[in-house]
A tleap script that builds the chain and sets N, CA, C and O, in Angstrom:
source leaprc.protein.ff14SB
mol = sequence {
  NMET ASP VAL ARG ARG THR ILE GLY TRP ASN
  LEU ARG ARG LEU ARG VAL ASP ARG GLY LEU
  SER GLN GLU ARG LEU ALA LEU GLU ALA GLU
  ILE ASP ARG SER TYR VAL GLY ARG VAL GLU
  ARG GLY ARG GLU ASN VAL THR VAL ALA THR
  LEU GLU ALA PHE ALA LYS ALA LEU SER VAL
  GLY VAL SER GLU LEU PHE ALA GLU ILE ASP
  PRO LYS ASP VAL ARG PRO GLN SER LEU ARG
  SER GLY ARG LYS CTHR
}
set mol.1.N position { -17.936 -208.006 156.130 }
set mol.1.CA position { -18.288 -209.216 156.370 }
set mol.1.C position { -18.773 -210.523 157.911 }
set mol.1.O position { -18.429 -211.698 158.036 }
set mol.2.N position { -19.211 -210.093 158.368 }
set mol.2.CA position { -18.935 -211.237 159.693 }
set mol.2.C position { -18.685 -211.573 160.048 }
set mol.2.O position { -19.183 -210.952 160.987 }
set mol.3.N position { -17.854 -212.677 160.765 }
set mol.3.CA position { -17.168 -213.913 160.599 }
set mol.3.C position { -17.726 -214.876 160.311 }
set mol.3.O position { -17.094 -215.598 159.539 }
set mol.4.N position { -18.697 -215.227 160.612 }
set mol.4.CA position { -20.166 -216.756 160.043 }
set mol.4.C position { -19.379 -217.085 158.049 }
set mol.4.O position { -18.835 -218.039 157.493 }
set mol.5.N position { -19.888 -215.267 157.519 }
set mol.5.CA position { -19.740 -215.744 157.047 }
set mol.5.C position { -18.385 -215.848 155.847 }
set mol.5.O position { -18.367 -216.502 154.805 }
set mol.6.N position { -17.192 -214.858 156.491 }
set mol.6.CA position { -16.138 -215.260 156.411 }
set mol.6.C position { -16.431 -217.124 155.842 }
set mol.6.O position { -16.810 -217.851 154.924 }
set mol.7.N position { -15.788 -217.052 157.521 }
set mol.7.CA position { -15.788 -218.853 157.577 }
set mol.7.C position { -16.768 -219.595 155.749 }
set mol.7.O position { -16.449 -220.318 154.805 }
set mol.8.N position { -17.604 -219.063 156.052 }
set mol.8.CA position { -18.873 -220.042 154.836 }
set mol.8.C position { -17.914 -219.860 153.226 }
set mol.8.O position { -17.624 -220.856 152.565 }
set mol.9.N position { -17.599 -218.716 152.876 }
set mol.9.CA position { -16.579 -217.725 152.445 }
set mol.9.C position { -15.335 -218.997 151.494 }
set mol.9.O position { -15.229 -219.435 150.349 }
set mol.10.N position { -14.659 -219.145 152.724 }
set mol.10.CA position { -13.691 -219.825 152.180 }
set mol.10.C position { -13.422 -221.291 153.185 }
set mol.10.O position { -12.432 -221.904 153.586 }
set mol.11.N position { -14.773 -221.414 153.300 }
set mol.11.CA position { -14.963 -223.345 154.009 }
set mol.11.C position { -15.586 -223.469 151.768 }
set mol.11.O position { -15.021 -224.290 151.046 }
set mol.12.N position { -16.684 -222.539 151.208 }
set mol.12.CA position { -17.013 -222.840 149.684 }
set mol.12.C position { -15.654 -222.968 148.443 }
set mol.12.O position { -15.554 -223.693 147.453 }
set mol.13.N position { -14.295 -221.439 149.285 }
set mol.13.CA position { -13.616 -222.051 147.890 }
set mol.13.C position { -12.765 -222.742 148.070 }
set mol.13.O position { -12.054 -222.916 147.081 }
set mol.14.N position { -12.352 -223.510 149.381 }
set mol.14.CA position { -11.594 -224.068 149.291 }
set mol.14.C position { -11.946 -225.520 149.128 }
set mol.14.O position { -11.180 -226.400 148.735 }
set mol.15.N position { -13.520 -225.693 149.568 }
set mol.15.CA position { -14.164 -227.328 148.957 }
set mol.15.C position { -14.265 -227.294 147.318 }
set mol.15.O position { -13.757 -228.223 146.690 }
set mol.16.N position { -14.942 -226.186 146.608 }
set mol.16.CA position { -14.345 -225.586 145.404 }
set mol.16.C position { -13.023 -226.349 144.674 }
set mol.16.O position { -12.815 -227.369 144.017 }
set mol.17.N position { -12.285 -225.232 145.196 }
set mol.17.CA position { -11.253 -225.392 144.914 }
set mol.17.C position { -10.084 -227.375 144.822 }
set mol.17.O position { -9.274 -227.841 144.020 }
set mol.18.N position { -10.443 -227.657 145.575 }
set mol.18.CA position { -10.311 -228.942 145.628 }
set mol.18.C position { -11.265 -230.210 144.644 }
set mol.18.O position { -11.026 -231.412 144.531 }
set mol.19.N position { -12.305 -229.443 144.080 }
set mol.19.CA position { -13.263 -230.539 143.635 }
set mol.19.C position { -14.108 -231.216 144.429 }
set mol.19.O position { -14.541 -232.335 144.156 }
set mol.20.N position { -14.412 -230.493 145.566 }
set mol.20.CA position { -15.673 -231.437 146.218 }
set mol.20.C position { -16.722 -231.199 146.708 }
set mol.20.O position { -16.962 -230.116 147.242 }
set mol.21.N position { -17.549 -232.152 146.628 }
set mol.21.CA position { -19.102 -231.457 146.544 }
set mol.21.C position { -19.250 -231.664 148.053 }
set mol.21.O position { -18.568 -232.234 148.905 }
set mol.22.N position { -20.607 -230.862 148.057 }
set mol.22.CA position { -20.917 -230.466 150.070 }
set mol.22.C position { -20.688 -232.464 150.546 }
set mol.22.O position { -19.889 -233.041 151.284 }
set mol.23.N position { -21.119 -232.645 150.219 }
set mol.23.CA position { -21.829 -234.515 150.153 }
set mol.23.C position { -20.224 -234.776 150.833 }
set mol.23.O position { -20.061 -235.241 151.961 }
set mol.24.N position { -19.237 -234.427 150.022 }
set mol.24.CA position { -18.053 -235.569 149.823 }
set mol.24.C position { -17.305 -234.667 151.245 }
set mol.24.O position { -16.996 -235.042 152.376 }
set mol.25.N position { -17.242 -233.776 150.774 }
set mol.25.CA position { -16.602 -232.915 152.303 }
set mol.25.C position { -17.270 -232.723 153.963 }
set mol.25.O position { -16.690 -232.415 155.004 }
set mol.26.N position { -18.734 -233.049 153.696 }
set mol.26.CA position { -19.368 -233.844 155.338 }
set mol.26.C position { -18.773 -235.043 155.155 }
set mol.26.O position { -17.817 -235.113 155.928 }
set mol.27.N position { -18.925 -236.395 154.251 }
set mol.27.CA position { -18.309 -237.716 154.260 }
set mol.27.C position { -17.171 -237.679 155.009 }
set mol.27.O position { -17.043 -238.365 156.022 }
set mol.28.N position { -16.304 -236.912 154.586 }
set mol.28.CA position { -14.734 -236.531 154.692 }
set mol.28.C position { -14.445 -235.928 156.602 }
set mol.28.O position { -13.563 -236.081 157.446 }
set mol.29.N position { -15.717 -235.254 156.520 }
set mol.29.CA position { -15.583 -234.226 158.217 }
set mol.29.C position { -16.527 -234.979 159.417 }
set mol.29.O position { -16.667 -234.584 160.575 }
set mol.30.N position { -17.237 -236.396 158.676 }
set mol.30.CA position { -18.229 -236.486 158.918 }
set mol.30.C position { -18.917 -235.521 160.317 }
set mol.30.O position { -18.970 -235.538 161.547 }
set mol.31.N position { -19.376 -234.706 159.110 }
set mol.31.CA position { -20.554 -234.518 158.802 }
set mol.31.C position { -21.904 -234.127 158.298 }
set mol.31.O position { -22.240 -233.978 157.123 }
set mol.32.N position { -22.569 -233.996 159.298 }
set mol.32.CA position { -24.173 -233.833 157.668 }
set mol.32.C position { -24.192 -232.761 156.923 }
set mol.32.O position { -24.183 -231.567 157.224 }
set mol.33.N position { -24.232 -233.550 155.465 }
set mol.33.CA position { -24.609 -232.924 154.387 }
set mol.33.C position { -24.940 -231.397 153.787 }
set mol.33.O position { -24.560 -230.573 152.955 }
set mol.34.N position { -26.031 -231.660 154.933 }
set mol.34.CA position { -27.032 -229.949 154.755 }
set mol.34.C position { -26.224 -228.448 155.950 }
set mol.34.O position { -26.073 -227.235 156.097 }
set mol.35.N position { -25.961 -229.793 156.487 }
set mol.35.CA position { -25.195 -228.284 157.958 }
set mol.35.C position { -24.277 -227.968 157.410 }
set mol.35.O position { -23.952 -226.889 157.906 }
set mol.36.N position { -23.071 -228.441 156.053 }
set mol.36.CA position { -22.037 -228.040 155.467 }
set mol.36.C position { -22.709 -226.803 154.316 }
set mol.36.O position { -21.965 -225.832 154.180 }
set mol.37.N position { -23.571 -226.777 153.780 }
set mol.37.CA position { -24.429 -225.721 153.511 }
set mol.37.C position { -24.848 -224.512 153.877 }
set mol.37.O position { -24.626 -223.401 153.396 }
set mol.38.N position { -25.746 -225.011 155.172 }
set mol.38.CA position { -25.718 -223.807 155.961 }
set mol.38.C position { -24.434 -223.205 155.698 }
set mol.38.O position { -24.173 -222.353 154.848 }
set mol.39.N position { -23.379 -223.957 156.845 }
set mol.39.CA position { -22.245 -222.593 157.159 }
set mol.39.C position { -21.413 -222.521 156.588 }
set mol.39.O position { -20.314 -222.351 157.116 }
set mol.40.N position { -21.644 -222.667 154.622 }
set mol.40.CA position { -21.155 -221.942 153.920 }
set mol.40.C position { -21.866 -220.611 153.336 }
set mol.40.O position { -21.395 -219.678 152.684 }
set mol.41.N position { -23.409 -220.915 153.896 }
set mol.41.CA position { -24.516 -219.396 154.077 }
set mol.41.C position { -23.652 -218.700 154.803 }
set mol.41.O position { -23.572 -217.552 154.367 }
set mol.42.N position { -23.034 -218.876 155.635 }
set mol.42.CA position { -22.917 -217.962 156.731 }
set mol.42.C position { -24.293 -218.366 157.974 }
set mol.42.O position { -24.436 -217.720 159.012 }
set mol.43.N position { -24.848 -219.099 157.722 }
set mol.43.CA position { -26.508 -219.503 159.104 }
set mol.43.C position { -26.184 -220.750 160.110 }
set mol.43.O position { -26.972 -221.496 160.690 }
set mol.44.N position { -24.615 -220.719 160.120 }
set mol.44.CA position { -23.871 -221.684 161.688 }
set mol.44.C position { -23.602 -221.011 162.097 }
set mol.44.O position { -23.659 -219.977 161.431 }
set mol.45.N position { -23.118 -220.893 163.369 }
set mol.45.CA position { -22.039 -220.597 164.219 }
set mol.45.C position { -21.766 -222.534 164.463 }
set mol.45.O position { -22.494 -223.409 164.933 }
set mol.46.N position { -20.572 -222.550 163.960 }
set mol.46.CA position { -19.615 -223.035 163.915 }
set mol.46.C position { -19.124 -223.852 165.122 }
set mol.46.O position { -19.974 -223.489 165.936 }
set mol.47.N position { -18.379 -224.659 165.758 }
set mol.47.CA position { -17.796 -224.814 166.810 }
set mol.47.C position { -15.963 -225.277 166.532 }
set mol.47.O position { -15.540 -225.978 165.614 }
set mol.48.N position { -15.483 -224.891 167.188 }
set mol.48.CA position { -13.986 -225.486 167.325 }
set mol.48.C position { -13.838 -227.209 166.453 }
set mol.48.O position { -13.242 -227.500 165.416 }
set mol.49.N position { -14.308 -227.709 167.001 }
set mol.49.CA position { -14.215 -229.282 167.015 }
set mol.49.C position { -14.915 -229.049 164.811 }
set mol.49.O position { -14.165 -229.455 163.924 }
set mol.50.N position { -15.630 -228.711 164.623 }
set mol.50.CA position { -15.973 -228.531 163.467 }
set mol.50.C position { -15.012 -227.646 162.842 }
set mol.50.O position { -14.848 -228.103 161.711 }
set mol.51.N position { -14.507 -226.925 162.947 }
set mol.51.CA position { -13.678 -225.874 162.155 }
set mol.51.C position { -12.387 -226.806 161.730 }
set mol.51.O position { -11.917 -226.969 160.604 }
set mol.52.N position { -11.981 -227.343 162.933 }
set mol.52.CA position { -11.038 -229.240 162.776 }
set mol.52.C position { -11.413 -229.336 161.697 }
set mol.52.O position { -11.065 -228.728 160.685 }
set mol.53.N position { -12.850 -230.840 161.991 }
set mol.53.CA position { -12.747 -231.668 161.200 }
set mol.53.C position { -12.853 -230.809 159.650 }
set mol.53.O position { -12.790 -231.473 158.615 }
set mol.54.N position { -12.945 -229.964 159.618 }
set mol.54.CA position { -13.558 -229.293 158.358 }
set mol.54.C position { -12.192 -228.876 157.788 }
set mol.54.O position { -12.029 -228.806 156.570 }
set mol.55.N position { -10.947 -228.525 158.899 }
set mol.55.CA position { -10.055 -228.120 157.957 }
set mol.55.C position { -8.800 -229.257 157.685 }
set mol.55.O position { -7.776 -229.227 157.003 }
set mol.56.N position { -9.323 -230.099 158.429 }
set mol.56.CA position { -8.627 -231.939 158.169 }
set mol.56.C position { -9.132 -232.156 157.000 }
set mol.56.O position { -8.285 -232.191 156.108 }
set mol.57.N position { -10.318 -232.332 156.642 }
set mol.57.CA position { -10.965 -233.236 155.811 }
set mol.57.C position { -10.193 -232.000 154.336 }
set mol.57.O position { -9.905 -232.618 153.311 }
set mol.58.N position { -9.926 -230.498 154.299 }
set mol.58.CA position { -9.441 -229.983 153.275 }
set mol.58.C position { -7.722 -229.450 153.715 }
set mol.58.O position { -6.973 -228.490 153.540 }
set mol.59.N position { -7.730 -229.992 153.984 }
set mol.59.CA position { -6.225 -230.641 154.423 }
set mol.59.C position { -5.029 -228.726 154.704 }
set mol.59.O position { -3.887 -228.300 154.531 }
set mol.60.N position { -6.257 -228.322 155.160 }
set mol.60.CA position { -5.272 -226.859 155.527 }
set mol.60.C position { -5.362 -226.719 156.853 }
set mol.60.O position { -6.257 -227.458 157.262 }
set mol.61.N position { -4.858 -226.122 157.710 }
set mol.61.CA position { -4.840 -225.122 158.653 }
set mol.61.C position { -6.295 -224.440 159.384 }
set mol.61.O position { -7.079 -223.784 158.698 }
set mol.62.N position { -6.406 -224.564 160.097 }
set mol.62.CA position { -8.546 -223.593 160.811 }
set mol.62.C position { -8.060 -222.338 160.612 }
set mol.62.O position { -8.991 -221.562 160.825 }
set mol.63.N position { -6.566 -221.441 160.156 }
set mol.63.CA position { -6.303 -220.534 160.166 }
set mol.63.C position { -7.568 -219.994 158.951 }
set mol.63.O position { -8.497 -219.192 159.037 }
set mol.64.N position { -6.932 -221.095 157.554 }
set mol.64.CA position { -7.417 -220.619 156.488 }
set mol.64.C position { -8.377 -219.960 156.728 }
set mol.64.O position { -8.390 -218.757 156.467 }
set mol.65.N position { -9.594 -220.702 157.382 }
set mol.65.CA position { -10.802 -220.934 157.296 }
set mol.65.C position { -11.484 -219.563 157.795 }
set mol.65.O position { -12.662 -219.255 157.617 }
set mol.66.N position { -10.097 -218.491 158.729 }
set mol.66.CA position { -11.176 -216.943 158.335 }
set mol.66.C position { -10.391 -215.940 157.659 }
set mol.66.O position { -10.558 -214.746 157.906 }
set mol.67.N position { -9.381 -216.433 156.658 }
set mol.67.CA position { -8.603 -215.911 156.376 }
set mol.67.C position { -9.812 -214.271 155.589 }
set mol.67.O position { -10.988 -214.426 155.259 }
set mol.68.N position { -9.169 -213.138 155.509 }
set mol.68.CA position { -9.936 -211.794 155.139 }
set mol.68.C position { -9.858 -212.068 153.776 }
set mol.68.O position { -8.866 -212.310 153.089 }
set mol.69.N position { -11.153 -211.991 153.448 }
set mol.69.CA position { -12.415 -211.708 152.108 }
set mol.69.C position { -12.381 -210.434 151.027 }
set mol.69.O position { -13.073 -209.416 151.067 }
set mol.70.N position { -11.321 -210.821 150.009 }
set mol.70.CA position { -11.501 -208.548 149.283 }
set mol.70.C position { -12.264 -208.710 148.779 }
set mol.70.O position { -12.277 -209.700 148.048 }
set mol.71.N position { -13.363 -207.860 148.844 }
set mol.71.CA position { -13.728 -207.062 148.841 }
set mol.71.C position { -15.335 -207.125 147.536 }
set mol.71.O position { -16.543 -206.902 147.452 }
set mol.72.N position { -14.056 -207.632 146.728 }
set mol.72.CA position { -13.809 -207.367 145.420 }
set mol.72.C position { -13.730 -209.251 144.311 }
set mol.72.O position { -13.605 -209.565 143.127 }
set mol.73.N position { -13.867 -209.852 145.411 }
set mol.73.CA position { -13.373 -211.088 144.651 }
set mol.73.C position { -14.962 -211.690 144.906 }
set mol.73.O position { -15.735 -211.690 145.864 }
set mol.74.N position { -15.002 -212.188 143.539 }
set mol.74.CA position { -16.752 -212.700 143.426 }
set mol.74.C position { -16.220 -214.141 144.292 }
set mol.74.O position { -15.180 -214.531 144.822 }
set mol.75.N position { -17.858 -214.737 144.036 }
set mol.75.CA position { -17.916 -216.345 145.161 }
set mol.75.C position { -17.822 -217.249 144.390 }
set mol.75.O position { -18.304 -217.493 143.284 }
set mol.76.N position { -16.993 -217.860 145.223 }
set mol.76.CA position { -16.614 -219.479 144.248 }
set mol.76.C position { -17.993 -220.252 143.883 }
set mol.76.O position { -19.005 -220.485 144.545 }
set mol.77.N position { -17.569 -220.580 142.423 }
set mol.77.CA position { -18.746 -220.935 141.013 }
set mol.77.C position { -19.517 -222.310 142.237 }
set mol.77.O position { -18.999 -222.610 143.313 }
set mol.78.N position { -20.057 -222.569 142.003 }
set mol.78.CA position { -20.382 -223.847 141.911 }
set mol.78.C position { -19.911 -224.911 141.441 }
set mol.78.O position { -19.443 -224.791 140.309 }
set mol.79.N position { -19.846 -226.228 142.042 }
set mol.79.CA position { -19.059 -227.484 140.835 }
set mol.79.C position { -20.013 -227.897 140.263 }
set mol.79.O position { -21.083 -227.833 140.869 }
set mol.80.N position { -19.991 -228.475 138.882 }
set mol.80.CA position { -20.848 -228.850 138.451 }
set mol.80.C position { -21.957 -230.325 138.525 }
set mol.80.O position { -21.335 -231.388 138.551 }
set mol.81.N position { -22.718 -230.383 138.543 }
set mol.81.CA position { -24.250 -230.896 138.922 }
set mol.81.C position { -24.262 -232.390 138.443 }
set mol.81.O position { -24.394 -232.645 137.246 }
set mol.82.N position { -24.145 -233.215 139.233 }
set mol.82.CA position { -24.397 -233.971 138.824 }
set mol.82.C position { -22.887 -235.356 140.071 }
set mol.82.O position { -22.229 -235.204 141.100 }
set mol.83.N position { -23.124 -236.653 138.901 }
set mol.83.CA position { -22.235 -237.290 140.033 }
set mol.83.C position { -21.194 -237.543 139.647 }
set mol.83.O position { -20.957 -238.203 138.635 }
set mol.84.N position { -20.161 -236.916 140.609 }
set mol.84.CA position { -18.551 -236.741 140.468 }
set mol.84.C position { -18.128 -238.427 140.309 }
set mol.84.O position { -18.649 -239.510 140.578 }
set mol.85.N position { -17.038 -237.999 139.789 }
set mol.85.CA position { -16.171 -239.721 139.765 }
set mol.85.C position { -15.435 -239.636 141.231 }
set mol.85.O position { -14.744 -240.573 141.629 }
savepdb mol mol.pdb
quit
């Protein structure tokens, strides 16, 4: 798995674990929502400043976004659609 996909996988895993929508994460990190989706799909080269913003919004260290993925792991599930309270 390449680094962009690793970052995207971890970003999605952390976001879903915290029950945040892409929109809420984008709002907290002051980043465009569509950009969050592209990062999660491994389609964007992310800057250090963006990694820092994601980590801060998720209350984790930047290194968490680089955690190795076990090939047996299943892609994190999506949150239930619809408005969140």
